[in-house]
C-alpha positions as CSV (number, residue, x, y, z in Angstrom):
1,M,3.3,-43.8,49.7
2,P,2.1,-42.8,46.3
3,G,0.6,-45.5,44.1
4,P,1.6,-46.2,40.6
5,N,-1.2,-44.1,39.2
6,E,-2.1,-41.5,41.8
7,L,-3.1,-38.9,39.3
8,G,-5.5,-41.2,37.5
9,D,-7.0,-42.5,40.7
10,F,-7.6,-39.0,42.0
11,L,-9.4,-38.0,38.8
12,R,-11.5,-41.1,38.9
13,T,-12.6,-40.7,42.5
14,R,-13.4,-37.0,41.9
15,R,-15.4,-37.9,38.8
16,A,-17.3,-40.6,40.7
17,R,-18.7,-38.2,43.3
18,L,-20.3,-35.9,40.7
19,R,-23.9,-36.2,39.3
20,P,-25.1,-34.7,36.1
21,A,-27.2,-32.1,38.0
22,D,-24.0,-30.9,39.8
23,V,-22.5,-29.7,36.6
24,G,-25.7,-28.6,34.8
25,L,-26.2,-31.6,32.6
26,P,-29.5,-33.4,32.0
27,P,-29.8,-36.8,33.8
28,G,-30.0,-38.6,30.5
29,S,-31.7,-41.9,29.8
30,G,-30.8,-45.4,30.9
31,T,-29.1,-46.6,34.0
32,R,-25.5,-45.6,34.7
33,R,-23.2,-48.6,35.2
34,T,-20.8,-46.6,37.4
35,P,-21.4,-43.8,39.9
36,G,-20.8,-40.3,38.9
37,L,-20.1,-38.7,35.6
38,R,-19.0,-40.6,32.5
39,R,-15.5,-40.0,31.2
40,E,-16.8,-38.4,28.0
41,E,-18.8,-35.9,30.1
42,I,-15.8,-34.8,32.1
43,A,-13.7,-34.6,28.9
44,A,-16.3,-32.3,27.3
45,L,-16.6,-30.1,30.3
46,A,-12.8,-29.8,30.5
47,G,-12.4,-29.1,26.8
48,L,-10.4,-32.3,26.2
49,S,-10.8,-35.2,23.8
50,I,-12.2,-38.4,25.3
51,D,-9.1,-40.3,24.2
52,Y,-6.8,-37.9,26.0
53,Y,-8.8,-38.0,29.2
54,I,-8.9,-41.8,29.2
55,R,-5.1,-41.8,28.9
56,L,-4.9,-39.5,31.9
57,E,-7.0,-41.8,34.0
58,Q,-5.1,-44.8,32.9
59,G,-1.8,-43.2,33.7
60,K,-0.6,-43.4,30.1
61,E,-0.5,-39.6,29.8
62,T,1.8,-38.2,32.6
63,N,2.6,-34.6,31.6
64,P,-0.6,-32.5,31.4
65,S,-0.1,-28.8,31.0
66,G,-1.3,-26.1,33.4
67,P,-4.3,-25.1,31.2
68,I,-5.4,-28.8,31.0
69,L,-5.2,-29.1,34.8
70,D,-7.2,-25.9,35.2
71,G,-9.8,-27.2,32.9
72,L,-10.0,-30.5,34.9
73,A,-10.3,-28.6,38.2
74,R,-13.2,-26.6,36.9
75,A,-14.9,-29.7,35.4
76,L,-14.5,-31.7,38.5
77,R,-15.5,-28.8,40.8
78,L,-12.3,-29.1,42.9
79,D,-11.9,-26.9,45.9
80,E,-8.7,-25.0,46.5
81,E,-7.0,-27.8,48.4
82,E,-8.0,-30.4,45.8
83,N,-6.7,-28.1,43.1
84,T,-3.3,-27.8,44.8
85,H,-3.3,-31.6,45.2
86,L,-4.1,-32.1,41.5
87,Y,-1.0,-30.0,40.6
88,A,1.2,-31.8,43.1
89,L,0.2,-35.2,41.6
90,A,0.7,-34.0,38.1
91,N,4.2,-32.7,39.0
92,H,5.0,-36.0,40.6
93,A,3.8,-38.0,37.6
94,A,5.9,-35.8,35.3
95,G,9.0,-36.2,37.4
96,R,9.0,-32.6,38.5
97,T,8.6,-33.3,42.2
98,A,11.5,-32.2,44.4
99,R,13.4,-35.3,45.6
100,G,15.1,-36.1,48.9
101,S,12.9,-34.0,51.2
102,L,14.5,-33.8,54.7
103,P,12.8,-35.7,57.5
104,A,11.2,-33.6,60.2
105,S,13.6,-32.7,63.0
106,R,12.9,-34.5,66.3
107,V,14.6,-31.9,68.4
108,V,12.2,-29.4,69.9
109,R,13.8,-26.0,70.4
110,P,13.9,-24.6,74.0
111,G,11.7,-21.6,73.0
112,I,8.9,-24.0,71.8
113,R,9.1,-26.0,75.0
114,Q,8.7,-22.8,76.9
115,L,5.7,-21.9,74.8
116,L,4.1,-25.3,75.8
117,E,4.3,-24.2,79.4
118,T,3.1,-20.6,78.6
119,V,-0.2,-21.7,77.1
120,R,-1.2,-23.8,80.1
121,P,-3.8,-24.8,81.2
122,C,-4.5,-25.3,77.4
123,P,-3.3,-28.7,76.3
124,A,-0.6,-28.4,73.7
125,Y,2.0,-30.6,72.0
126,V,4.5,-30.7,69.2
127,L,4.4,-33.3,66.4
128,T,6.5,-34.4,63.5
129,R,5.1,-34.3,59.9
130,T,3.7,-37.8,60.6
131,S,2.3,-36.9,64.0
132,D,5.0,-38.5,66.2
133,L,4.8,-36.9,69.6
134,L,7.9,-34.9,70.4
135,A,6.9,-32.8,73.4
136,A,3.7,-32.0,75.3
137,N,2.6,-30.1,78.4
138,P,1.0,-32.0,81.4
139,E,-2.6,-31.1,80.3
140,A,-2.0,-32.8,76.9
141,H,-0.8,-35.9,78.7
142,V,-4.1,-36.0,80.6
143,L,-6.2,-35.1,77.6
144,F,-5.2,-38.3,75.7
145,P,-5.5,-41.2,78.2
146,G,-3.2,-44.1,77.5
147,L,-1.0,-42.3,75.0
148,M,1.9,-41.8,77.4
149,D,1.7,-45.5,78.4
150,W,3.2,-46.4,75.0
151,P,7.0,-46.4,74.6
152,P,8.3,-43.0,73.4
153,G,9.0,-44.3,69.9
154,Q,5.3,-45.4,69.5
155,R,3.7,-42.2,70.7
156,N,1.9,-41.0,67.6
157,T,-1.5,-39.3,67.6
158,I,-2.6,-40.9,64.3
159,R,-1.6,-44.4,65.6
160,Y,-3.4,-43.5,68.8
161,T,-6.7,-42.6,66.9
162,F,-6.8,-45.9,65.0
163,F,-5.2,-48.4,67.3
164,H,-5.7,-47.3,70.9
165,P,-8.9,-48.6,72.5
166,A,-9.4,-45.4,74.5
167,A,-9.6,-43.3,71.3
168,R,-13.0,-44.6,70.2
169,E,-14.5,-43.4,73.5
170,L,-12.4,-40.2,73.8
171,F,-13.2,-38.7,70.4
172,A,-17.0,-38.0,70.4
173,D,-16.9,-37.8,66.6
174,W,-14.3,-40.5,65.9
175,D,-15.5,-40.9,62.3
176,R,-14.7,-37.3,61.4
177,S,-11.3,-37.5,63.2
178,A,-10.5,-40.6,61.1
179,E,-11.6,-38.9,57.9
180,T,-9.4,-35.9,58.6
181,I,-6.4,-38.1,59.3
182,A,-6.7,-40.1,56.0
183,A,-7.3,-36.9,54.0
184,H,-4.3,-35.2,55.6
185,L,-2.0,-38.2,54.9
186,R,-3.2,-38.1,51.2
187,S,-2.0,-34.5,51.1
188,L,1.4,-35.5,52.6
189,T,2.0,-38.2,50.0
190,A,1.8,-35.6,47.2
191,D,3.8,-33.0,49.1
192,T,6.5,-35.4,50.3
193,P,6.3,-38.5,48.0
194,D,9.7,-39.8,49.0
195,D,9.4,-39.4,52.8
196,P,9.9,-42.9,54.3
197,D,8.2,-42.0,57.5
198,V,5.0,-41.2,55.7
199,S,5.1,-44.4,53.6
200,A,5.8,-46.5,56.7
201,L,2.9,-45.0,58.7
202,I,0.5,-45.5,55.8
203,A,1.6,-49.1,55.3
204,E,1.0,-49.7,59.0
205,L,-2.4,-48.2,58.9
206,L,-3.4,-50.1,55.7
207,D,-2.2,-53.4,57.3
208,G,-3.9,-52.9,60.6
209,S,-7.1,-50.8,60.2
210,P,-10.0,-51.7,57.8
211,E,-11.5,-48.3,58.5
212,F,-8.4,-46.5,57.4
213,T,-8.2,-48.7,54.3
214,Q,-11.7,-47.7,53.3
215,L,-11.1,-44.0,53.9
216,W,-7.8,-44.2,52.0
217,Q,-9.5,-45.4,48.9
218,R,-11.6,-42.2,48.8
219,H,-8.6,-40.1,47.9
220,D,-9.9,-37.1,49.9
221,V,-7.3,-34.4,50.7
222,R,-7.2,-31.9,53.6
223,Q,-4.6,-29.9,55.3
224,R,-4.4,-29.8,59.1
225,R,-6.2,-26.7,60.4
226,G,-8.0,-25.4,63.5
227,E,-11.4,-27.1,64.2
228,A,-13.7,-27.8,67.1
229,K,-13.2,-31.3,68.5
230,P,-15.8,-32.8,70.9
231,F,-14.4,-35.1,73.7
232,R,-15.8,-37.7,76.1
233,H,-13.1,-37.7,78.7
234,P,-13.1,-40.5,81.3
235,Q,-12.3,-38.0,84.1
236,A,-13.3,-34.5,82.8
237,G,-16.5,-35.5,81.1
238,E,-17.9,-34.2,77.8
239,F,-16.6,-30.9,76.4
240,T,-15.5,-29.4,73.1
241,L,-12.2,-27.7,72.5
242,T,-10.9,-25.7,69.5
243,N,-7.7,-27.2,68.1
244,E,-5.4,-24.5,66.6
245,V,-2.5,-25.8,64.4
246,L,0.7,-23.8,64.2
247,Y,3.3,-24.9,61.6
248,L,6.9,-24.6,62.9
249,A,10.3,-24.9,61.3
250,D,11.9,-28.2,60.5
251,G,8.7,-30.0,59.5
252,Q,7.1,-29.8,63.0
253,R,3.7,-28.5,64.0
254,M,2.2,-27.4,67.3
255,S,-1.4,-28.1,68.3
256,V,-3.1,-26.0,71.1
257,Y,-6.5,-26.9,72.4
258,Q,-8.6,-23.9,73.7
259,A,-12.0,-22.9,75.0
260,G,-13.6,-19.6,75.6
261,P,-13.7,-18.3,79.2
262,G,-16.9,-18.5,81.2
263,R,-18.0,-21.7,79.4
264,R,-18.3,-25.3,80.6
265,D,-15.6,-26.3,78.1
266,H,-13.2,-23.9,79.8
267,D,-14.0,-25.5,83.2
268,A,-12.9,-28.8,81.6
269,L,-9.5,-27.2,80.9
270,T,-9.2,-26.3,84.6
271,M,-10.2,-29.8,85.5
272,L,-7.5,-31.3,83.2
273,S,-4.9,-29.0,84.7
274,M,-5.9,-30.0,88.3
275,I,-5.6,-33.7,87.3
276,A,-2.3,-33.0,85.7
277,S,-1.2,-31.4,89.0
278,G,-2.0,-34.7,90.9
279,C,-5.5,-34.1,92.1
280,K,-7.8,-37.1,92.2
281,P,-10.8,-37.0,89.9
282,E,-13.3,-36.9,92.8
283,K,-11.4,-34.0,94.3
284,T,-11.4,-32.1,91.1
285,A,-15.2,-32.6,90.7
286,R,-15.7,-31.4,94.4
287,A,-13.5,-28.4,93.7
288,R,-15.7,-27.5,90.7
289,I,-18.9,-27.8,92.8
290,E,-17.4,-25.6,95.5
291,Q,-16.3,-23.1,92.9
292,S,-19.8,-22.9,91.4
293,A,-21.3,-22.5,94.9
294,D,-18.8,-19.7,95.6
295,V,-19.9,-17.9,92.4
296,R,-23.5,-18.2,93.4
297,R,-22.8,-16.8,96.8
298,R,-21.0,-13.8,95.4
299,A,-23.9,-13.2,93.0
300,T,-26.4,-13.3,95.9
301,V,-24.3,-10.8,97.8
302,V,-24.2,-8.4,94.9
303,T,-27.9,-8.8,94.3
304,E,-28.7,-8.0,98.0
305,R,-26.5,-5.0,98.0
306,S,-28.3,-3.6,95.0
307,Y,-31.5,-3.3,97.0
């Protein structure tokens, strides 16, 4: 859902986050009327005329060359993802963006379904480009309470994060999860500007979530990648899992949640698997206590034999 002047808006928000000291400039005298660097400062740092830079921000110049974009990236201190995003927006503004991108396939191949079973007890699922849930193993069903209660066509992990009441409690760092989602969707709008599914999801979020609207206006960009995610699960308690993202064919991606063996977080995976198998929460807790007691008994035996 690209706006009419995505390139100019992106330049403006990147300029607003910089301070003179960030780019080696003196603070100057007087009070700045707007946050960040002035247009003339960015223009000078990028080696552009102030008039040309103003035309870029206003959307009146829509075909900047590669060297100009590189100069802007250096002046604005863009990271690699932001630099890629800048080029994507410039291509779109100049009409060089590929049109008619195919929607993500909603058919999960048998081999991928088998992989979902192979990685158990690690929760894992397959999503479309816009995070519609296509397939998941039982542990993933348990990990996200309430998600499977929605009709199949509504099961979407982004929609779940912003609209399901359980998500605010489940995600121990909900703010970061929300920031990551908004930044990821910003990247999608540049990569696939004509995807109706992306536009529809963003419109739904802008209409129903003030938090998303505020994050959307920041124009942050970020690709989905593996990261540690803390949870406060109503049955398995508090734990942190590492989410690895695997990009598949046909616009799909697979997420797998892992934890290192021998840690409390790994015990949580075992507990999720037991719940998925039909055990009651109190029984799973009792099983964990008995398992810990068994480990202590074995350690005592080993210690006694060593004397």
